[in-house]
C-alpha positions as CSV (number, residue, x, y, z in Angstrom):
1,M,-11.5,-9.2,-44.4
2,E,-11.5,-6.1,-42.5
3,L,-9.0,-6.5,-39.2
4,I,-9.7,-3.9,-36.0
5,R,-6.6,-3.3,-34.6
6,T,-6.7,-1.6,-31.1
7,R,-4.5,-0.6,-28.2
8,A,-4.0,0.3,-24.9
9,C,-0.8,2.1,-23.0
10,A,1.2,0.9,-20.3
11,R,1.0,3.6,-17.4
12,A,2.9,5.3,-14.5
13,G,1.3,6.4,-11.4
14,L,2.7,9.7,-10.7
15,L,0.9,10.8,-7.5
16,G,-1.5,9.5,-5.2
17,N,-1.3,5.9,-5.8
18,P,-2.3,3.6,-4.2
19,S,-5.2,5.7,-2.9
20,D,-7.3,5.2,-6.1
21,G,-9.2,1.8,-4.5
22,Y,-9.7,3.8,-1.4
23,Y,-11.8,7.2,-2.0
24,G,-8.4,8.9,-2.8
25,R,-7.0,10.9,-5.5
26,T,-4.2,9.9,-8.2
27,L,-2.3,11.6,-11.1
28,S,-1.3,9.3,-13.7
29,V,0.4,9.3,-17.4
30,I,0.6,6.6,-20.0
31,V,3.8,5.1,-21.2
32,P,3.2,4.7,-25.0
33,N,6.5,3.1,-25.4
34,Y,4.6,-0.1,-24.7
35,C,1.2,-1.0,-25.3
36,A,-1.3,-4.1,-25.6
37,E,-2.6,-4.6,-29.1
38,V,-5.7,-6.6,-29.9
39,V,-6.8,-7.8,-33.6
40,L,-10.2,-9.0,-34.0
41,Y,-11.9,-9.8,-37.4
42,E,-14.9,-12.0,-38.5
43,W,-14.6,-15.3,-38.2
44,E,-17.0,-18.3,-38.5
45,D,-16.6,-19.3,-34.9
46,L,-15.9,-17.2,-31.8
47,E,-12.0,-18.2,-31.6
48,I,-9.6,-16.7,-28.9
49,I,-6.1,-17.4,-30.0
50,L,-3.3,-18.0,-27.6
51,S,-0.5,-15.4,-27.9
52,Q,3.0,-15.9,-27.2
53,D,2.5,-15.0,-23.3
54,D,0.1,-17.9,-23.1
55,R,3.1,-20.4,-22.6
56,T,2.3,-24.1,-22.5
57,R,6.4,-25.0,-23.2
58,F,8.8,-24.6,-20.7
59,S,12.7,-25.3,-20.5
60,S,12.1,-26.7,-17.0
61,I,9.9,-27.4,-14.2
62,H,12.0,-24.5,-12.6
63,E,11.1,-22.2,-15.4
64,L,7.4,-23.2,-15.4
65,A,7.0,-22.5,-11.7
66,H,8.6,-19.0,-12.1
67,D,6.2,-18.5,-14.9
68,V,3.3,-19.3,-12.7
69,E,4.7,-16.9,-10.1
70,L,4.8,-14.0,-12.2
71,H,1.9,-14.6,-14.5
72,G,-0.6,-16.8,-13.0
73,Y,-1.9,-20.0,-14.9
74,Y,-3.7,-18.6,-17.4
75,G,-2.0,-15.7,-19.0
76,G,-3.7,-12.9,-20.7
77,V,-6.5,-15.4,-22.2
78,R,-8.6,-15.3,-19.2
79,L,-8.7,-11.4,-19.5
80,V,-9.9,-11.5,-23.0
81,K,-12.5,-14.0,-22.2
82,A,-13.7,-12.4,-19.0
83,T,-13.8,-8.9,-21.1
84,I,-16.1,-10.6,-23.7
85,K,-18.3,-11.5,-21.0
86,R,-18.7,-8.4,-18.9
87,F,-18.8,-6.6,-22.4
88,L,-22.0,-8.5,-23.3
89,A,-23.6,-8.5,-19.4
90,W,-23.2,-4.7,-20.2
91,C,-25.0,-4.6,-23.7
92,R,-27.8,-6.9,-22.0
93,M,-28.5,-4.7,-19.0
94,K,-28.9,-1.9,-21.8
95,G,-31.2,-3.6,-24.0
96,I,-28.5,-3.4,-26.9
97,S,-28.7,-6.3,-29.5
98,L,-25.8,-7.4,-30.8
99,H,-25.5,-8.9,-34.5
100,S,-25.0,-12.3,-34.6
101,R,-21.5,-12.6,-36.6
102,N,-18.6,-14.3,-34.8
103,F,-15.1,-13.2,-34.6
104,S,-11.5,-14.3,-34.0
105,I,-9.4,-12.5,-31.7
106,R,-6.0,-12.3,-30.4
107,Y,-3.7,-10.1,-28.3
108,Q,0.2,-9.2,-28.0
109,S,1.9,-6.9,-25.4
110,N,5.4,-5.9,-25.3
111,I,4.3,-4.1,-21.8
112,P,6.8,-5.6,-19.0
113,R,5.0,-8.1,-17.2
114,A,4.4,-7.8,-13.3
115,V,6.4,-4.4,-12.7
116,G,3.3,-2.5,-12.3
117,L,3.0,-1.0,-15.7
118,A,-0.6,-2.1,-15.9
119,G,0.0,-4.7,-18.4
120,S,-3.2,-6.6,-17.6
121,S,-5.6,-3.8,-17.8
122,A,-4.2,-2.7,-21.0
123,I,-5.0,-6.1,-22.5
124,I,-8.5,-5.6,-21.1
125,V,-9.2,-2.0,-22.4
126,A,-7.6,-3.0,-26.0
127,T,-10.1,-5.8,-26.0
128,L,-13.1,-3.7,-25.1
129,R,-12.2,-1.2,-27.5
130,A,-12.1,-3.9,-30.4
131,L,-15.4,-5.2,-29.2
132,L,-17.0,-1.7,-29.1
133,E,-15.5,-1.5,-32.7
134,F,-17.2,-4.5,-34.1
135,Y,-20.4,-4.3,-32.6
136,Q,-20.9,-0.7,-33.6
137,V,-21.4,0.2,-30.0
138,E,-21.3,3.5,-28.1
139,M,-20.3,3.3,-24.3
140,P,-19.8,6.2,-22.4
141,L,-15.9,7.0,-21.7
142,E,-16.4,7.4,-17.9
143,V,-18.1,3.8,-18.0
144,Q,-15.2,2.1,-20.0
145,P,-12.6,2.0,-16.9
146,S,-15.2,0.6,-14.1
147,L,-16.3,-2.0,-16.7
148,A,-12.5,-2.6,-17.3
149,L,-11.9,-2.8,-13.5
150,S,-15.1,-5.2,-13.0
151,V,-13.5,-7.6,-15.6
152,E,-10.7,-8.3,-12.8
153,R,-12.3,-7.5,-9.5
154,S,-15.7,-9.4,-10.3
155,E,-14.8,-12.0,-13.1
156,L,-11.2,-13.0,-11.7
157,G,-11.1,-11.7,-8.1
158,I,-8.0,-9.8,-8.7
159,T,-7.6,-6.7,-6.5
160,G,-7.1,-3.2,-7.8
161,G,-8.5,0.5,-8.1
162,L,-9.6,2.7,-11.0
163,Q,-6.6,4.6,-11.6
164,D,-5.4,2.3,-14.5
165,R,-8.1,1.8,-16.5
166,V,-9.0,5.8,-16.3
167,V,-5.7,6.8,-17.9
168,Q,-5.5,3.9,-20.4
169,V,-9.1,4.8,-21.3
170,Y,-8.7,8.6,-21.6
171,E,-5.0,8.5,-22.2
172,G,-2.7,11.5,-21.9
173,L,-2.1,12.8,-18.3
174,V,-5.2,12.6,-16.1
175,F,-6.0,13.7,-12.6
176,M,-8.6,11.6,-11.1
177,D,-10.9,12.1,-7.6
178,F,-12.6,9.0,-6.2
179,A,-13.9,11.1,-3.2
180,R,-17.3,9.5,-1.9
181,N,-19.1,12.8,-2.5
182,L,-17.9,13.1,-6.0
183,T,-18.4,9.2,-6.9
184,R,-21.6,8.6,-9.4
185,T,-23.3,5.6,-10.4
186,V,-23.5,5.5,-14.3
187,D,-24.9,2.4,-16.0
188,G,-24.7,0.4,-12.8
189,F,-20.8,1.3,-12.1
190,E,-19.2,3.7,-9.8
191,C,-17.4,6.5,-11.6
192,G,-15.0,8.9,-10.3
193,Q,-14.4,12.5,-11.5
194,Y,-11.5,12.5,-14.2
195,E,-9.8,15.8,-15.2
196,P,-7.2,15.6,-18.3
197,L,-4.9,17.6,-18.3
198,D,-2.1,18.7,-20.8
199,P,0.9,16.6,-20.6
200,A,3.2,19.6,-21.6
201,L,2.8,20.9,-18.0
202,L,5.2,17.9,-16.7
203,P,8.6,18.3,-16.0
204,P,11.0,15.8,-17.7
205,L,10.1,12.3,-16.7
206,Y,11.9,8.6,-16.4
207,V,10.5,5.4,-16.1
208,A,12.7,2.4,-15.0
209,F,11.9,-1.2,-14.3
210,S,13.7,-4.8,-14.1
211,T,11.8,-7.7,-15.2
212,E,13.8,-9.7,-12.7
213,A,12.4,-7.7,-9.8
214,G,8.5,-8.3,-10.5
215,E,5.8,-9.6,-8.8
216,P,2.1,-10.1,-9.1
217,T,0.1,-6.8,-8.1
218,E,-2.1,-9.0,-5.7
219,V,0.9,-9.5,-3.7
220,T,1.0,-5.9,-2.6
221,H,-2.7,-4.8,-2.8
222,A,-4.6,-7.8,-0.9
223,P,-2.9,-7.4,2.3
224,L,-3.3,-3.5,2.2
225,R,-7.1,-3.9,1.4
226,V,-7.4,-6.2,4.7
227,R,-6.0,-3.8,6.8
228,Y,-7.6,-0.9,5.5
229,D,-10.9,-2.7,6.0
230,Q,-10.0,-3.6,9.6
231,G,-9.6,0.2,10.5
232,D,-5.7,0.3,10.4
233,E,-5.3,3.8,11.4
234,A,-1.9,4.5,10.0
235,V,-3.4,2.9,6.7
236,H,-6.3,5.3,6.7
237,A,-4.1,8.6,7.5
238,A,-1.7,7.3,4.5
239,M,-4.5,7.3,2.3
240,Q,-5.6,10.6,3.1
241,R,-2.0,12.4,2.6
242,F,-1.8,10.2,-0.9
243,A,-5.0,11.8,-1.9
244,A,-3.8,15.4,-0.6
245,I,-0.4,14.7,-2.5
246,A,-2.2,14.3,-5.6
247,S,-4.2,17.5,-5.5
248,E,-1.0,19.4,-4.3
249,G,1.0,17.7,-7.6
250,R,-1.9,18.9,-9.7
251,D,-1.4,22.5,-8.3
252,A,2.2,22.4,-8.5
253,L,1.8,21.3,-12.4
254,L,-0.7,24.3,-13.1
255,T,1.6,26.8,-11.5
256,G,4.8,25.4,-13.3
257,D,6.4,24.3,-9.7
258,H,8.4,21.3,-10.9
259,E,10.6,21.2,-8.2
260,R,7.6,20.9,-5.9
261,F,6.2,18.2,-7.9
262,G,9.4,16.0,-7.8
263,Q,9.3,16.5,-3.7
264,L,5.7,15.3,-3.8
265,M,7.0,12.2,-5.8
266,D,9.5,11.7,-3.2
267,E,7.0,11.9,-0.5
268,N,4.3,9.9,-2.1
269,F,7.0,6.8,-1.8
270,N,7.9,7.5,1.7
271,V,4.3,7.5,2.8
272,R,4.1,4.2,1.0
273,R,7.2,2.9,2.6
274,S,5.9,3.6,6.0
275,I,2.8,1.6,5.6
276,M,3.9,-1.5,3.7
277,N,6.6,-4.0,3.8
278,L,8.3,-3.4,0.3
279,S,10.6,-5.6,-1.5
280,P,14.3,-4.7,-0.9
281,T,14.9,-5.1,-4.4
282,H,12.4,-2.5,-5.4
283,I,13.3,-0.2,-2.3
284,D,17.0,-0.6,-4.1
285,M,15.7,0.9,-7.0
286,V,14.4,4.3,-5.9
287,E,17.4,4.7,-3.7
288,T,19.7,4.2,-6.4
289,A,17.8,6.5,-8.4
290,R,17.9,9.4,-5.7
291,M,21.7,9.0,-5.5
292,V,21.8,11.3,-8.6
293,G,19.4,13.5,-7.4
294,V,16.4,12.7,-9.0
295,S,12.9,12.0,-7.3
296,A,11.5,8.5,-7.4
297,K,8.6,6.5,-6.5
298,F,6.9,3.5,-7.6
299,A,5.0,3.4,-11.1
300,G,2.7,0.9,-9.7
301,S,2.7,-1.7,-7.4
302,G,6.3,-2.5,-7.5
303,G,9.1,-3.4,-10.1
304,A,9.0,-0.1,-11.9
305,I,10.0,3.4,-10.8
306,V,9.1,7.0,-12.0
307,G,10.6,10.1,-11.6
308,T,11.8,13.6,-12.4
309,Y,14.9,14.7,-13.9
310,R,16.6,18.2,-14.4
311,D,18.5,17.9,-17.6
312,E,20.3,15.3,-20.0
313,E,23.5,15.4,-18.0
314,Q,21.6,14.1,-14.8
315,F,19.5,11.7,-17.0
316,R,22.7,10.0,-18.3
317,R,23.7,9.6,-14.9
318,L,20.3,8.3,-13.8
319,K,20.7,5.6,-16.7
320,A,24.5,4.6,-15.8
321,V,23.5,3.8,-12.2
322,L,20.1,2.0,-12.7
323,N,21.8,-0.1,-15.6
324,N,24.1,-1.4,-13.2
325,I,21.4,-2.8,-11.1
326,G,19.8,-4.4,-14.2
327,C,17.2,-1.7,-14.7
328,E,16.3,-0.4,-18.2
329,V,15.5,3.3,-18.4
330,I,13.3,5.0,-20.9
331,R,11.5,8.4,-21.4
332,P,7.9,8.1,-21.8
333,A,6.9,9.4,-25.2
334,I,3.4,11.1,-24.0
335,D,1.5,12.6,-26.8
336,G,-1.8,13.1,-24.8
337,T,-3.9,12.8,-28.2
338,G,-7.0,11.6,-26.3
339,P,-8.8,8.5,-26.3
340,G,-7.5,5.6,-28.3
341,R,-9.4,4.0,-30.9
342,A,-8.8,1.6,-33.7
343,V,-5.6,2.0,-35.5
344,S,-4.6,0.9,-39.0
């Protein structure tokens, strides 16, 4: 029995987020230290196997309530099911005939949940890769992030932008421009302009997170979308600045100006803080990191931060102060090898 194994990595938004959902620009990088993996093989029925994250047993009523607050009612199974449905819809739209063999599919993920490292979209992207392999279907690379986003937006009603899916599909380091005049429609999906960059351009990066500080992404994004749609001037101005920060950051990388890049990361957080009511715990993570002189901003919606540091001594001090407030600190193992494929 041939096993198909596919993976998609966690990601950290470096600059520009959350403007990807507002015709802005972003710069994002994968964090291969954590990934979602999907295993698929031919089976007599189409079967989706529950993972350890799809919990049905708890030690108390309080543990159940906390799990639902962080992960929702359906875990990752809903993501797998919705991805299969959207994949089939795309194949029908393209007139692609699929073979009649069934499959069994399961996922597992070590991406910390609900801390803004794109764990949900990683499950979707890994599932999509497995389906493409099983059915031997070619899907344009630029379409894959948009289809992945439609799984959450159209099927599950989850608010989000393209940034996470783009970098998880392309991998490495990616600059993305979602300006209206650059957006193209491909296979019925809106696609931005995506520019892979050499990860070697980056200064030393760290990522830190606290699973105790997590919250669902909808808590952050839904109110912001309402304000934007209502024409909130502060929100619109912030989105324009986020986009400019991303462009300036790209230029800083290409010219080797790591100091400027770190300053822009700090500004990105400061602008975000000016328009949003952020969790005091999440703010404390950023401010604690900055105490040792590093740059710091949210990696996503909150619960994880990312930034630059100078040397090993500064990283050691950073790790010590963040460990003291319950955060794990890592260095992203970025390789920039290109789009992920099935792995053995």
